[in-house]
PDB file as gemmi writes it, atoms N, CA and C in Angstrom:
CRYST1    1.000    1.000    1.000  90.00  90.00  90.00 P 1                      
ATOM      1  N   UNK A   1      19.869  -3.295 -24.132  1.00  0.00           N  
ATOM      2  CA  UNK A   1      20.926  -3.832 -23.927  1.00  0.00           C  
ATOM      3  C   UNK A   1      20.459  -4.653 -22.562  1.00  0.00           C  
ATOM      4  N   UNK A   2      19.517  -3.629 -21.384  1.00  0.00           N  
ATOM      5  CA  UNK A   2      19.246  -3.451 -20.087  1.00  0.00           C  
ATOM      6  C   UNK A   2      17.548  -4.902 -20.405  1.00  0.00           C  
ATOM      7  N   UNK A   3      17.693  -4.565 -21.313  1.00  0.00           N  
ATOM      8  CA  UNK A   3      16.328  -5.653 -22.344  1.00  0.00           C  
ATOM      9  C   UNK A   3      16.558  -7.152 -22.149  1.00  0.00           C  
ATOM     10  N   UNK A   4      17.516  -6.920 -22.260  1.00  0.00           N  
ATOM     11  CA  UNK A   4      17.797  -9.103 -22.914  1.00  0.00           C  
ATOM     12  C   UNK A   4      18.440  -8.899 -21.964  1.00  0.00           C  
ATOM     13  N   UNK A   5      19.409  -8.168 -20.507  1.00  0.00           N  
ATOM     14  CA  UNK A   5      20.200  -9.056 -19.663  1.00  0.00           C  
ATOM     15  C   UNK A   5      18.631  -9.459 -18.891  1.00  0.00           C  
ATOM     16  N   UNK A   6      17.770  -9.100 -18.503  1.00  0.00           N  
ATOM     17  CA  UNK A   6      16.833  -8.759 -17.792  1.00  0.00           C  
ATOM     18  C   UNK A   6      15.979 -10.375 -18.066  1.00  0.00           C  
ATOM     19  N   UNK A   7      15.700 -10.180 -19.221  1.00  0.00           N  
ATOM     20  CA  UNK A   7      15.237 -11.965 -19.916  1.00  0.00           C  
ATOM     21  C   UNK A   7      15.899 -13.032 -19.797  1.00  0.00           C  
ATOM     22  N   UNK A   8      17.070 -12.400 -19.821  1.00  0.00           N  
ATOM     23  CA  UNK A   8      18.176 -13.564 -19.499  1.00  0.00           C  
ATOM     24  C   UNK A   8      18.250 -14.117 -18.326  1.00  0.00           C  
ATOM     25  N   UNK A   9      17.717 -13.175 -17.220  1.00  0.00           N  
ATOM     26  CA  UNK A   9      18.617 -13.037 -15.868  1.00  0.00           C  
ATOM     27  C   UNK A   9      16.464 -14.381 -15.216  1.00  0.00           C  
ATOM     28  N   UNK A  10      14.931 -13.242 -15.946  1.00  0.00           N  
ATOM     29  CA  UNK A  10      14.264 -14.626 -15.847  1.00  0.00           C  
ATOM     30  C   UNK A  10      14.291 -16.144 -16.375  1.00  0.00           C  
ATOM     31  N   UNK A  11      15.246 -15.746 -17.276  1.00  0.00           N  
ATOM     32  CA  UNK A  11      15.185 -17.175 -18.004  1.00  0.00           C  
ATOM     33  C   UNK A  11      16.169 -18.583 -17.151  1.00  0.00           C  
ATOM     34  N   UNK A  12      17.629 -17.565 -16.512  1.00  0.00           N  
ATOM     35  CA  UNK A  12      17.691 -18.914 -15.223  1.00  0.00           C  
ATOM     36  C   UNK A  12      16.883 -18.711 -13.868  1.00  0.00           C  
ATOM     37  N   UNK A  13      15.826 -17.904 -13.656  1.00  0.00           N  
ATOM     38  CA  UNK A  13      15.442 -18.482 -12.768  1.00  0.00           C  
ATOM     39  C   UNK A  13      14.265 -19.597 -13.057  1.00  0.00           C  
ATOM     40  N   UNK A  14      13.769 -19.230 -14.296  1.00  0.00           N  
ATOM     41  CA  UNK A  14      12.590 -20.267 -14.457  1.00  0.00           C  
ATOM     42  C   UNK A  14      13.271 -20.942 -14.373  1.00  0.00           C  
ATOM     43  N   UNK A  15      14.366 -21.505 -15.690  1.00  0.00           N  
ATOM     44  CA  UNK A  15      15.415 -22.534 -16.178  1.00  0.00           C  
ATOM     45  C   UNK A  15      15.683 -23.398 -13.908  1.00  0.00           C  
ATOM     46  N   UNK A  16      16.373 -22.729 -13.012  1.00  0.00           N  
ATOM     47  CA  UNK A  16      16.569 -23.604 -12.191  1.00  0.00           C  
ATOM     48  C   UNK A  16      14.859 -23.522 -11.273  1.00  0.00           C  
ATOM     49  N   UNK A  17      13.921 -23.491 -11.628  1.00  0.00           N  
ATOM     50  CA  UNK A  17      12.132 -23.486 -11.331  1.00  0.00           C  
ATOM     51  C   UNK A  17      11.909 -24.668 -12.111  1.00  0.00           C  
ATOM     52  N   UNK A  18      12.961 -25.152 -13.204  1.00  0.00           N  
ATOM     53  CA  UNK A  18      12.184 -26.404 -13.728  1.00  0.00           C  
ATOM     54  C   UNK A  18      12.635 -27.598 -13.481  1.00  0.00           C  
ATOM     55  N   UNK A  19      13.940 -26.941 -13.481  1.00  0.00           N  
ATOM     56  CA  UNK A  19      15.113 -27.789 -13.290  1.00  0.00           C  
ATOM     57  C   UNK A  19      14.447 -28.456 -12.052  1.00  0.00           C  
ATOM     58  N   UNK A  20      14.089 -28.198 -11.327  1.00  0.00           N  
ATOM     59  CA  UNK A  20      14.152 -28.503  -9.508  1.00  0.00           C  
ATOM     60  C   UNK A  20      12.408 -29.352 -10.138  1.00  0.00           C  
ATOM     61  N   UNK A  21      11.720 -29.282 -10.929  1.00  0.00           N  
ATOM     62  CA  UNK A  21      10.393 -30.214 -10.751  1.00  0.00           C  
ATOM     63  C   UNK A  21      11.116 -31.480 -12.054  1.00  0.00           C  
ATOM     64  N   UNK A  22      12.037 -30.823 -12.708  1.00  0.00           N  
ATOM     65  CA  UNK A  22      12.573 -31.750 -13.991  1.00  0.00           C  
ATOM     66  C   UNK A  22      13.274 -33.260 -12.774  1.00  0.00           C  
ATOM     67  N   UNK A  23      14.121 -32.534 -12.010  1.00  0.00           N  
ATOM     68  CA  UNK A  23      14.719 -33.745 -11.418  1.00  0.00           C  
ATOM     69  C   UNK A  23      14.230 -34.316  -9.759  1.00  0.00           C  
ATOM     70  N   UNK A  24      13.050 -34.768 -10.402  1.00  0.00           N  
ATOM     71  CA  UNK A  24      12.422 -34.679  -9.363  1.00  0.00           C  
ATOM     72  C   UNK A  24      12.911 -36.304  -8.476  1.00  0.00           C  
ATOM     73  N   UNK A  25      12.890 -37.200 -10.038  1.00  0.00           N  
ATOM     74  CA  UNK A  25      13.689 -37.710  -8.281  1.00  0.00           C  
ATOM     75  C   UNK A  25      14.606 -38.251  -8.317  1.00  0.00           C  
ATOM     76  N   UNK A  26      15.450 -36.935  -8.332  1.00  0.00           N  
ATOM     77  CA  UNK A  26      16.987 -37.095  -7.404  1.00  0.00           C  
ATOM     78  C   UNK A  26      16.615 -36.255  -6.304  1.00  0.00           C  
ATOM     79  N   UNK A  27      17.645 -36.789  -5.329  1.00  0.00           N  
ATOM     80  CA  UNK A  27      17.588 -36.277  -4.135  1.00  0.00           C  
ATOM     81  C   UNK A  27      17.125 -35.057  -4.022  1.00  0.00           C  
ATOM     82  N   UNK A  28      16.874 -34.549  -2.822  1.00  0.00           N  
ATOM     83  CA  UNK A  28      16.316 -33.441  -2.561  1.00  0.00           C  
ATOM     84  C   UNK A  28      17.246 -31.870  -2.639  1.00  0.00           C  
ATOM     85  N   UNK A  29      18.505 -32.787  -2.135  1.00  0.00           N  
ATOM     86  CA  UNK A  29      19.788 -31.334  -2.172  1.00  0.00           C  
ATOM     87  C   UNK A  29      20.355 -31.893  -2.960  1.00  0.00           C  
ATOM     88  N   UNK A  30      20.593 -31.968  -4.547  1.00  0.00           N  
ATOM     89  CA  UNK A  30      20.287 -31.642  -5.420  1.00  0.00           C  
ATOM     90  C   UNK A  30      19.443 -30.922  -6.156  1.00  0.00           C  
ATOM     91  N   UNK A  31      17.862 -31.040  -6.088  1.00  0.00           N  
ATOM     92  CA  UNK A  31      17.025 -30.386  -6.647  1.00  0.00           C  
ATOM     93  C   UNK A  31      17.334 -28.877  -5.980  1.00  0.00           C  
ATOM     94  N   UNK A  32      17.185 -28.918  -4.985  1.00  0.00           N  
ATOM     95  CA  UNK A  32      18.140 -27.705  -4.262  1.00  0.00           C  
ATOM     96  C   UNK A  32      19.037 -26.566  -4.219  1.00  0.00           C  
ATOM     97  N   UNK A  33      20.124 -27.740  -4.624  1.00  0.00           N  
ATOM     98  CA  UNK A  33      20.875 -26.404  -5.277  1.00  0.00           C  
ATOM     99  C   UNK A  33      21.241 -26.648  -7.300  1.00  0.00           C  
ATOM    100  N   UNK A  34      19.936 -26.576  -7.909  1.00  0.00           N  
ATOM    101  CA  UNK A  34      20.140 -26.597  -8.925  1.00  0.00           C  
ATOM    102  C   UNK A  34      18.655 -25.570  -8.824  1.00  0.00           C  
ATOM    103  N   UNK A  35      17.149 -25.614  -8.583  1.00  0.00           N  
ATOM    104  CA  UNK A  35      17.024 -23.640  -8.420  1.00  0.00           C  
ATOM    105  C   UNK A  35      17.563 -23.050  -7.747  1.00  0.00           C  
ATOM    106  N   UNK A  36      18.676 -23.349  -7.042  1.00  0.00           N  
ATOM    107  CA  UNK A  36      19.274 -22.172  -6.476  1.00  0.00           C  
ATOM    108  C   UNK A  36      20.037 -21.316  -6.607  1.00  0.00           C  
ATOM    109  N   UNK A  37      20.755 -22.826  -8.460  1.00  0.00           N  
ATOM    110  CA  UNK A  37      21.979 -22.117  -8.924  1.00  0.00           C  
ATOM    111  C   UNK A  37      21.048 -21.520 -10.009  1.00  0.00           C  
ATOM    112  N   UNK A  38      20.128 -21.429 -10.440  1.00  0.00           N  
ATOM    113  CA  UNK A  38      18.863 -20.848 -10.965  1.00  0.00           C  
ATOM    114  C   UNK A  38      18.800 -19.457 -10.482  1.00  0.00           C  
ATOM    115  N   UNK A  39      18.479 -19.359  -9.129  1.00  0.00           N  
ATOM    116  CA  UNK A  39      18.434 -18.266  -8.946  1.00  0.00           C  
ATOM    117  C   UNK A  39      19.691 -16.920  -8.681  1.00  0.00           C  
ATOM    118  N   UNK A  40      20.819 -17.057  -7.804  1.00  0.00           N  
ATOM    119  CA  UNK A  40      22.115 -16.818  -7.825  1.00  0.00           C  
ATOM    120  C   UNK A  40      22.260 -16.728  -9.108  1.00  0.00           C  
ATOM    121  N   UNK A  41      22.438 -17.397 -10.869  1.00  0.00           N  
ATOM    122  CA  UNK A  41      22.981 -17.321 -11.768  1.00  0.00           C  
ATOM    123  C   UNK A  41      21.716 -15.845 -12.476  1.00  0.00           C  
ATOM    124  N   UNK A  42      20.294 -15.977 -12.175  1.00  0.00           N  
ATOM    125  CA  UNK A  42      19.157 -15.421 -11.962  1.00  0.00           C  
ATOM    126  C   UNK A  42      19.864 -13.249 -11.544  1.00  0.00           C  
ATOM    127  N   UNK A  43      20.302 -13.295 -10.301  1.00  0.00           N  
ATOM    128  CA  UNK A  43      20.282 -12.009 -10.033  1.00  0.00           C  
ATOM    129  C   UNK A  43      21.582 -11.702 -10.194  1.00  0.00           C  
ATOM    130  N   UNK A  44      22.228 -12.658 -10.666  1.00  0.00           N  
ATOM    131  CA  UNK A  44      23.736 -11.755 -10.469  1.00  0.00           C  
ATOM    132  C   UNK A  44      24.044 -11.842 -12.203  1.00  0.00           C  
ATOM    133  N   UNK A  45      22.741 -11.784 -12.899  1.00  0.00           N  
ATOM    134  CA  UNK A  45      22.872 -10.936 -14.341  1.00  0.00           C  
ATOM    135  C   UNK A  45      22.010  -9.941 -14.195  1.00  0.00           C  
ATOM    136  N   UNK A  46      21.305  -9.978 -12.949  1.00  0.00           N  
ATOM    137  CA  UNK A  46      19.846  -9.322 -13.198  1.00  0.00           C  
ATOM    138  C   UNK A  46      20.811  -7.970 -12.817  1.00  0.00           C  
ATOM    139  N   UNK A  47      22.126  -8.289 -11.563  1.00  0.00           N  
ATOM    140  CA  UNK A  47      23.015  -7.004 -10.784  1.00  0.00           C  
ATOM    141  C   UNK A  47      23.110  -5.996 -11.476  1.00  0.00           C  
ATOM    142  N   UNK A  48      23.893  -6.475 -12.835  1.00  0.00           N  
ATOM    143  CA  UNK A  48      24.529  -5.878 -14.329  1.00  0.00           C  
ATOM    144  C   UNK A  48      23.353  -4.671 -14.593  1.00  0.00           C  
ATOM    145  N   UNK A  49      22.376  -4.829 -14.466  1.00  0.00           N  
ATOM    146  CA  UNK A  49      21.860  -3.755 -15.486  1.00  0.00           C  
ATOM    147  C   UNK A  49      21.433  -2.849 -14.484  1.00  0.00           C  
ATOM    148  N   UNK A  50      21.217  -2.127 -14.760  1.00  0.00           N  
ATOM    149  CA  UNK A  50      20.174  -0.634 -14.836  1.00  0.00           C  
ATOM    150  C   UNK A  50      19.042  -0.719 -13.329  1.00  0.00           C  
ATOM    151  N   UNK A  51      18.335  -1.770 -13.934  1.00  0.00           N  
ATOM    152  CA  UNK A  51      16.909  -1.647 -12.679  1.00  0.00           C  
ATOM    153  C   UNK A  51      17.586  -2.757 -12.059  1.00  0.00           C  
ATOM    154  N   UNK A  52      18.796  -3.722 -11.535  1.00  0.00           N  
ATOM    155  CA  UNK A  52      19.746  -3.770 -10.785  1.00  0.00           C  
ATOM    156  C   UNK A  52      19.670  -3.183  -9.956  1.00  0.00           C  
ATOM    157  N   UNK A  53      20.809  -2.399 -10.608  1.00  0.00           N  
ATOM    158  CA  UNK A  53      21.632  -1.072  -9.269  1.00  0.00           C  
ATOM    159  C   UNK A  53      20.987  -0.645  -8.897  1.00  0.00           C  
ATOM    160  N   UNK A  54      19.964   0.067  -9.306  1.00  0.00           N  
ATOM    161  CA  UNK A  54      18.984   0.619  -9.080  1.00  0.00           C  
ATOM    162  C   UNK A  54      18.203  -0.341  -7.804  1.00  0.00           C  
ATOM    163  N   UNK A  55      17.647  -1.137  -7.570  1.00  0.00           N  
ATOM    164  CA  UNK A  55      16.938  -2.429  -7.144  1.00  0.00           C  
ATOM    165  C   UNK A  55      17.790  -2.237  -5.678  1.00  0.00           C  
ATOM    166  N   UNK A  56      19.316  -2.744  -5.527  1.00  0.00           N  
ATOM    167  CA  UNK A  56      20.108  -2.595  -5.087  1.00  0.00           C  
ATOM    168  C   UNK A  56      19.929  -1.392  -4.242  1.00  0.00           C  
ATOM    169  N   UNK A  57      20.561  -0.586  -5.070  1.00  0.00           N  
ATOM    170  CA  UNK A  57      20.682   0.984  -3.694  1.00  0.00           C  
ATOM    171  C   UNK A  57      18.990   0.746  -2.643  1.00  0.00           C  
ATOM    172  N   UNK A  58      18.072   0.749  -3.871  1.00  0.00           N  
ATOM    173  CA  UNK A  58      16.892   1.361  -2.742  1.00  0.00           C  
ATOM    174  C   UNK A  58      16.931  -0.091  -1.430  1.00  0.00           C  
ATOM    175  N   UNK A  59      17.100  -1.165  -1.682  1.00  0.00           N  
ATOM    176  CA  UNK A  59      17.412  -1.833  -1.085  1.00  0.00           C  
ATOM    177  C   UNK A  59      18.406  -1.696   0.553  1.00  0.00           C  
ATOM    178  N   UNK A  60      19.122  -0.333   0.198  1.00  0.00           N  
ATOM    179  CA  UNK A  60      20.048  -0.645   0.846  1.00  0.00           C  
ATOM    180  C   UNK A  60      19.571   0.530   1.298  1.00  0.00           C  
ATOM    181  N   UNK A  61      19.158   1.943   0.461  1.00  0.00           N  
ATOM    182  CA  UNK A  61      18.572   3.079   1.638  1.00  0.00           C  
ATOM    183  C   UNK A  61      17.256   2.734   2.699  1.00  0.00           C  
ATOM    184  N   UNK A  62      16.463   1.340   2.181  1.00  0.00           N  
ATOM    185  CA  UNK A  62      15.242   0.880   2.974  1.00  0.00           C  
ATOM    186  C   UNK A  62      16.028   0.575   4.459  1.00  0.00           C  
ATOM    187  N   UNK A  63      16.818  -0.332   4.307  1.00  0.00           N  
ATOM    188  CA  UNK A  63      17.786  -1.075   5.450  1.00  0.00           C  
ATOM    189  C   UNK A  63      18.615   0.646   6.181  1.00  0.00           C  
ATOM    190  N   UNK A  64      18.248   1.771   6.132  1.00  0.00           N  
ATOM    191  CA  UNK A  64      19.056   2.734   6.407  1.00  0.00           C  
ATOM    192  C   UNK A  64      17.724   3.327   7.494  1.00  0.00           C  
ATOM    193  N   UNK A  65      16.773   3.739   6.851  1.00  0.00           N  
ATOM    194  CA  UNK A  65      15.299   4.151   6.666  1.00  0.00           C  
ATOM    195  C   UNK A  65      15.682   2.943   7.783  1.00  0.00           C  
ATOM    196  N   UNK A  66      15.278   2.379   7.657  1.00  0.00           N  
ATOM    197  CA  UNK A  66      14.800   0.947   9.088  1.00  0.00           C  
ATOM    198  C   UNK A  66      15.553   0.727  10.617  1.00  0.00           C  
ATOM    199  N   UNK A  67      16.749   1.270  10.006  1.00  0.00           N  
ATOM    200  CA  UNK A  67      17.216   1.125  11.302  1.00  0.00           C  
ATOM    201  C   UNK A  67      16.932   2.954  12.256  1.00  0.00           C  
ATOM    202  N   UNK A  68      17.147   3.821  11.454  1.00  0.00           N  
ATOM    203  CA  UNK A  68      16.430   5.031  12.186  1.00  0.00           C  
ATOM    204  C   UNK A  68      14.774   5.285  12.489  1.00  0.00           C  
ATOM    205  N   UNK A  69      13.647   4.407  12.551  1.00  0.00           N  
ATOM    206  CA  UNK A  69      13.401   4.353  13.161  1.00  0.00           C  
ATOM    207  C   UNK A  69      12.735   3.669  14.885  1.00  0.00           C  
ATOM    208  N   UNK A  70      12.341   4.584  15.520  1.00  0.00           N  
ATOM    209  CA  UNK A  70      11.580   3.851  16.967  1.00  0.00           C  
ATOM    210  C   UNK A  70      10.717   3.360  17.471  1.00  0.00           C  
ATOM    211  N   UNK A  71      11.073   2.094  17.662  1.00  0.00           N  
ATOM    212  CA  UNK A  71      10.341   0.982  17.930  1.00  0.00           C  
ATOM    213  C   UNK A  71      10.323   0.975  18.954  1.00  0.00           C  
ATOM    214  N   UNK A  72       8.540   0.663  19.108  1.00  0.00           N  
ATOM    215  CA  UNK A  72       8.234   0.889  20.778  1.00  0.00           C  
ATOM    216  C   UNK A  72       8.799  -0.052  21.283  1.00  0.00           C  
ATOM    217  N   UNK A  73       7.742   0.162  23.106  1.00  0.00           N  
ATOM    218  CA  UNK A  73       8.517  -1.128  23.989  1.00  0.00           C  
ATOM    219  C   UNK A  73       7.614  -2.191  23.808  1.00  0.00           C  
ATOM    220  N   UNK A  74       7.985  -3.118  24.991  1.00  0.00           N  
ATOM    221  CA  UNK A  74       6.747  -3.990  25.385  1.00  0.00           C  
ATOM    222  C   UNK A  74       5.822  -3.639  25.243  1.00  0.00           C  
ATOM    223  N   UNK A  75       5.967  -2.499  26.627  1.00  0.00           N  
ATOM    224  CA  UNK A  75       4.806  -1.999  27.454  1.00  0.00           C  
ATOM    225  C   UNK A  75       4.256  -1.405  26.486  1.00  0.00           C  
ATOM    226  N   UNK A  76       4.053  -0.037  25.796  1.00  0.00           N  
ATOM    227  CA  UNK A  76       4.371   0.230  24.633  1.00  0.00           C  
ATOM    228  C   UNK A  76       2.698  -0.257  23.318  1.00  0.00           C  
ATOM    229  N   UNK A  77       3.807  -1.872  23.549  1.00  0.00           N  
ATOM    230  CA  UNK A  77       2.773  -1.940  22.459  1.00  0.00           C  
ATOM    231  C   UNK A  77       1.711  -2.969  22.841  1.00  0.00           C  
ATOM    232  N   UNK A  78       2.392  -3.817  23.985  1.00  0.00           N  
ATOM    233  CA  UNK A  78       0.911  -4.322  24.771  1.00  0.00           C  
ATOM    234  C   UNK A  78      -0.195  -3.210  24.726  1.00  0.00           C  
ATOM    235  N   UNK A  79      -0.444  -1.668  25.581  1.00  0.00           N  
ATOM    236  CA  UNK A  79      -0.572  -1.299  25.878  1.00  0.00           C  
ATOM    237  C   UNK A  79      -1.223  -0.762  24.728  1.00  0.00           C  
ATOM    238  N   UNK A  80      -0.889  -0.933  23.388  1.00  0.00           N  
ATOM    239  CA  UNK A  80      -1.852  -0.505  21.783  1.00  0.00           C  
ATOM    240  C   UNK A  80      -3.024  -1.872  21.758  1.00  0.00           C  
ATOM    241  N   UNK A  81      -2.066  -2.672  22.619  1.00  0.00           N  
ATOM    242  CA  UNK A  81      -3.309  -3.402  21.655  1.00  0.00           C  
ATOM    243  C   UNK A  81      -4.087  -4.123  22.382  1.00  0.00           C  
ATOM    244  N   UNK A  82      -3.921  -3.651  24.125  1.00  0.00           N  
ATOM    245  CA  UNK A  82      -5.490  -3.205  24.949  1.00  0.00           C  
ATOM    246  C   UNK A  82      -6.708  -2.442  24.046  1.00  0.00           C  
ATOM    247  N   UNK A  83      -5.577  -1.381  23.449  1.00  0.00           N  
ATOM    248  CA  UNK A  83      -6.210  -0.412  23.623  1.00  0.00           C  
ATOM    249  C   UNK A  83      -7.579  -1.260  22.187  1.00  0.00           C  
ATOM    250  N   UNK A  84      -6.716  -1.499  21.769  1.00  0.00           N  
ATOM    251  CA  UNK A  84      -7.267  -2.140  19.854  1.00  0.00           C  
ATOM    252  C   UNK A  84      -8.190  -3.659  20.749  1.00  0.00           C  
ATOM    253  N   UNK A  85      -8.115  -3.671  21.723  1.00  0.00           N  
ATOM    254  CA  UNK A  85      -9.176  -5.131  21.831  1.00  0.00           C  
ATOM    255  C   UNK A  85     -10.264  -4.707  21.831  1.00  0.00           C  
ATOM    256  N   UNK A  86     -10.633  -3.141  23.361  1.00  0.00           N  
ATOM    257  CA  UNK A  86     -11.237  -2.843  23.982  1.00  0.00           C  
ATOM    258  C   UNK A  86     -11.935  -2.122  23.231  1.00  0.00           C  
ATOM    259  N   UNK A  87     -11.460  -1.888  21.605  1.00  0.00           N  
ATOM    260  CA  UNK A  87     -12.665  -1.033  20.927  1.00  0.00           C  
ATOM    261  C   UNK A  87     -13.106  -2.358  20.062  1.00  0.00           C  
ATOM    262  N   UNK A  88     -12.107  -2.799  19.609  1.00  0.00           N  
ATOM    263  CA  UNK A  88     -12.935  -3.807  18.901  1.00  0.00           C  
ATOM    264  C   UNK A  88     -14.001  -4.288  19.499  1.00  0.00           C  
ATOM    265  N   UNK A  89     -14.178  -4.875  21.238  1.00  0.00           N  
ATOM    266  CA  UNK A  89     -15.095  -5.551  22.093  1.00  0.00           C  
ATOM    267  C   UNK A  89     -15.853  -4.266  21.998  1.00  0.00           C  
ATOM    268  N   UNK A  90     -15.743  -2.804  22.769  1.00  0.00           N  
ATOM    269  CA  UNK A  90     -17.422  -2.519  22.419  1.00  0.00           C  
ATOM    270  C   UNK A  90     -17.561  -1.826  20.814  1.00  0.00           C  
ATOM    271  N   UNK A  91     -17.280  -2.037  19.701  1.00  0.00           N  
ATOM    272  CA  UNK A  91     -17.690  -1.572  18.278  1.00  0.00           C  
ATOM    273  C   UNK A  91     -18.879  -3.236  17.921  1.00  0.00           C  
ATOM    274  N   UNK A  92     -18.252  -4.047  18.858  1.00  0.00           N  
ATOM    275  CA  UNK A  92     -19.026  -5.829  18.494  1.00  0.00           C  
ATOM    276  C   UNK A  92     -20.661  -5.268  19.667  1.00  0.00           C  
ATOM    277  N   UNK A  93     -20.236  -4.833  21.001  1.00  0.00           N  
ATOM    278  CA  UNK A  93     -21.090  -4.298  21.784  1.00  0.00           C  
ATOM    279  C   UNK A  93     -22.594  -3.808  21.048  1.00  0.00           C  
ATOM    280  N   UNK A  94     -21.849  -2.726  20.140  1.00  0.00           N  
ATOM    281  CA  UNK A  94     -23.024  -2.046  19.724  1.00  0.00           C  
ATOM    282  C   UNK A  94     -23.792  -2.099  18.361  1.00  0.00           C  
ATOM    283  N   UNK A  95     -22.320  -3.144  18.214  1.00  0.00           N  
ATOM    284  CA  UNK A  95     -23.126  -3.239  16.886  1.00  0.00           C  
ATOM    285  C   UNK A  95     -24.122  -4.665  16.870  1.00  0.00           C  
ATOM    286  N   UNK A  96     -24.279  -5.734  17.954  1.00  0.00           N  
ATOM    287  CA  UNK A  96     -25.120  -6.308  18.967  1.00  0.00           C  
ATOM    288  C   UNK A  96     -25.999  -6.125  18.997  1.00  0.00           C  
ATOM    289  N   UNK A  97     -26.570  -4.313  19.421  1.00  0.00           N  
ATOM    290  CA  UNK A  97     -27.665  -3.339  20.142  1.00  0.00           C  
ATOM    291  C   UNK A  97     -28.248  -3.382  19.186  1.00  0.00           C  
ATOM    292  N   UNK A  98     -27.141  -2.415  17.928  1.00  0.00           N  
ATOM    293  CA  UNK A  98     -27.908  -2.375  16.915  1.00  0.00           C  
ATOM    294  C   UNK A  98     -28.883  -3.040  16.409  1.00  0.00           C  
ATOM    295  N   UNK A  99     -28.413  -4.358  15.978  1.00  0.00           N  
ATOM    296  CA  UNK A  99     -28.809  -5.081  15.286  1.00  0.00           C  
ATOM    297  C   UNK A  99     -30.424  -5.596  16.200  1.00  0.00           C  
ATOM    298  N   UNK A 100     -30.583  -6.204  17.409  1.00  0.00           N  
ATOM    299  CA  UNK A 100     -31.121  -6.288  17.919  1.00  0.00           C  
ATOM    300  C   UNK A 100     -32.573  -5.614  17.745  1.00  0.00           C  
ATOM    301  N   UNK A 101     -31.824  -3.988  17.834  1.00  0.00           N  
ATOM    302  CA  UNK A 101     -32.851  -3.568  18.101  1.00  0.00           C  
ATOM    303  C   UNK A 101     -33.389  -2.626  16.411  1.00  0.00           C  
ATOM    304  N   UNK A 102     -32.756  -2.712  15.475  1.00  0.00           N  
ATOM    305  CA  UNK A 102     -33.699  -3.097  14.430  1.00  0.00           C  
ATOM    306  C   UNK A 102     -33.946  -4.863  13.962  1.00  0.00           C  
ATOM    307  N   UNK A 103     -33.559  -5.497  13.863  1.00  0.00           N  
ATOM    308  CA  UNK A 103     -34.481  -6.582  14.594  1.00  0.00           C  
ATOM    309  C   UNK A 103     -36.029  -6.882  15.075  1.00  0.00           C  
ATOM    310  N   UNK A 104     -35.660  -5.771  16.024  1.00  0.00           N  
ATOM    311  CA  UNK A 104     -37.318  -6.047  17.160  1.00  0.00           C  
ATOM    312  C   UNK A 104     -37.546  -5.108  15.860  1.00  0.00           C  
ATOM    313  N   UNK A 105     -37.768  -4.061  15.496  1.00  0.00           N  
ATOM    314  CA  UNK A 105     -37.984  -2.937  14.082  1.00  0.00           C  
ATOM    315  C   UNK A 105     -39.001  -3.783  13.403  1.00  0.00           C  
ATOM    316  N   UNK A 106     -38.022  -4.245  13.011  1.00  0.00           N  
ATOM    317  CA  UNK A 106     -38.706  -4.973  11.296  1.00  0.00           C  
ATOM    318  C   UNK A 106     -39.908  -6.284  11.630  1.00  0.00           C  
ATOM    319  N   UNK A 107     -39.380  -6.979  12.894  1.00  0.00           N  
ATOM    320  CA  UNK A 107     -40.332  -8.494  13.448  1.00  0.00           C  
ATOM    321  C   UNK A 107     -41.100  -7.336  13.693  1.00  0.00           C  
ATOM    322  N   UNK A 108     -41.186  -5.365  14.294  1.00  0.00           N  
ATOM    323  CA  UNK A 108     -43.071  -4.669  15.091  1.00  0.00           C  
ATOM    324  C   UNK A 108     -43.729  -4.809  12.953  1.00  0.00           C  
ATOM    325  N   UNK A 109     -42.856  -4.329  12.912  1.00  0.00           N  
ATOM    326  CA  UNK A 109     -43.294  -3.722  10.664  1.00  0.00           C  
ATOM    327  C   UNK A 109     -44.020  -4.739  10.146  1.00  0.00           C  
ATOM    328  N   UNK A 110     -43.858  -6.016  10.255  1.00  0.00           N  
ATOM    329  CA  UNK A 110     -44.444  -7.639   8.924  1.00  0.00           C  
ATOM    330  C   UNK A 110     -44.892  -7.888  10.558  1.00  0.00           C  
ATOM    331  N   UNK A 111     -45.675  -7.604  12.106  1.00  0.00           N  
ATOM    332  CA  UNK A 111     -46.685  -8.146  11.953  1.00  0.00           C  
ATOM    333  C   UNK A 111     -46.299  -9.377  12.961  1.00  0.00           C  
ATOM    334  N   UNK A 112     -44.739  -9.733  13.385  1.00  0.00           N  
ATOM    335  CA  UNK A 112     -44.342 -10.344  14.350  1.00  0.00           C  
ATOM    336  C   UNK A 112     -44.405 -10.404  16.187  1.00  0.00           C  
ATOM    337  N   UNK A 113     -44.026 -11.406  16.297  1.00  0.00           N  
ATOM    338  CA  UNK A 113     -44.025 -11.403  18.061  1.00  0.00           C  
ATOM    339  C   UNK A 113     -43.052 -10.619  18.384  1.00  0.00           C  
TER     340      UNK A 113                                                      
END                                                                             
């Protein structure tokens, strides 16, 4: 039964999208309302399925876990960004030097100047 409900939910979303494009001559508000109606109807049907309930539970757990995260301060973020920037700059210079040395070696090997 859940497979049928998932298929119906998908069809409702597709119908909302099709309605959005079918009503191309209508006002944007009407087109948006049709799209949102299809999306909300699909979500309502999906919510009644086991996979839909599992998704809702997963989303709630994700929000709870996100609240537990200790986010870095502005100063820590700026310091980490500066370290990354300096590292990239040093690596770019290193790669430029290696490229120059290899170019010089190849030129010497093939008899260039």
